[in-house]
Residue, then its C-alpha position, 0 to 999 in steps of 0.5 A: m500499500s503506497q503511503i499517502k501524504a499527511l500533515y500533522l499541524d500541531k504536533a507539539s500540542v500533545y507533548p510528543d517527546d515521550l511518545d512513540f509515533s511509529s503507528l503513524n509513520q506506518v500508514a502515511s508519509w508525514q510533514w510535521f508542524d509543531n504549531a502551523n500557521i495556515g497562511d504559511i503552509h499553502s503548498s503543503l495544504e494543497q498536496a495533503e491528502v490527510i490532515v491531523t490537527n488538535k487545535v489549529k482551525i480548519n476553516s473555509e480559508a483553509l479548506n479552499i486551499c486543499k486540492n487533494l484532501k480526503l480525511i481530517c483527523v482531529a486529535a481530540t474528541g471535540v471537533n469545533n475547530v473544523d468547518i464540518d459543513m464545508a468539509t462534508s460538501m467537498g467530500v472530505n471526511v472528518c473523524n475524531v478520537k473518543a474515550y482515549a483519556t477517560a482514566s486520566v481525566a477521572q483520576h485527575v478529578f479525584s486528585l483535585i477533590l482529594s487535594l481540596n478535601r484533605h487541604i493537601f498543599s496547606y498541610h504540606k506548607s505546615a510540614v515544611n515551614g516549621d509549624w510541625s517542628h514546633s508542635e506540641f504533639f506528634c501531628s500539626f493540625g490546620p484546616p479540618i479534614s473530612d472523609l468522602e465516604k457518605k458525602v454526595m457527588g453530583i455529576i453534571g453530564y453523564g457520558e463516558l467521563g461522567q460514568a468513570v468518575a461516578k464509578i470511582a465516587k462509589s468506590f469511596g463510598m459516595k452517594v451519586l446523583i446525576a443532573k437532568r439534561d434539561k427540564n424535558d429529561h424525565r429519565e429515572g434517577r436524574v435530579a434537577l440541576p437546582g436540586l443537585l446543587s443544593v445537596a451535593d458536597v462535590v459537583s463535577l462537570h462533564c458536559p460539552l459547552t453549547d450555546e444553551n449551557y454557557h455559564m450554566i454555573d452562574s451566581n444563582e447556581l453557585a448560591l445554591m451550593k452547600l457551604d464548603a462544597i467543592l466544584i470541579n471542572t475538567a470539561r470546558g471553562g465556559l460552563i462557569n461564570e468565572q467572575a461569579l465564582r471568584i466572588m464566591l471564593e472570596e466569601k469563602k463559601i466553596y472550594a473549586g478545582l478547575d482544569v479549564l478556564e474560558e480563555e485558554p491560555p488565560t490572560m495575565n489578569n484572569v480573575l481566577t489565575n490572579y486569585q491566591a487562596d487555599n480554596l481554589l486549585l488550578t491546573p493548565h488543562v492537563a487532566w487529559a494528558s497522561r502519557e498513556s492517554r497521549q499514546r492512545l490518542i496517536n495510536e487511535i489517530a493511526k487506526n482512523i487513517l488506516a481504516y480510511q485507506q482500507g475503505e472502512p472509515r471509523n469515528i466519522i463525525 
């Protein structure tokens, strides 16, 4: 089988140094870019039969340049960086990768929860700043610690990731509540969002960002949450009104662990990156990024390309 011409537009976005790309090299002849500027690679786009992109936009401008393109592989699950309608009208297939980071994200969710619930960073500081050395006792107490057992975990978005988080929550002995998608959701066991927020000790977001749920967690929703409840977001930053959350954090009403922000990378004056207190824990959109998940992503892209070559396309949007 002759190798097709392929472009990887933003290889650096998967932190490639510890990954094996042999699976991709077996299915195509590659031109690699760390983070391509579409305006600078017209000749490459004209020749490419396959394009792989994580975040580089494949919009109408880019598609108009492509003369031989047959397949766009999005190195992610979300495909909002591709003009799907135009690609389809051109006969170009678009595929994504699903479920490659489930374990990584679910484990990151509980890393955030446990770090906040057990005040890990506060106690680490106490251990190294002299507080422990000067304690009268064998231990040094600080903020109160509580168990997750018998606490209520509220999950908003019950797909692959939400279900994985629920499974772990149950292993901690937590009671799991699942939010209704909307007022027309009458599935058994689902709880309306206001009711879930008012009783949950931990709320974890796992839904895609849409026009309908933008800022679904705003001032009114935050006000419903229990004192000292924990809000976790590893989904999309736009689900939470960051200014409203900042106000609630300043009032010491809740805790938050966030892996995503509405603008990424954030500006230097972002209201949350500039907030310095123990009730907020931020990580820079790395919940998905375990080495195992990134390698799985690369291997799944190779499978998508091979399947297309064999006339049996998979994961087509």
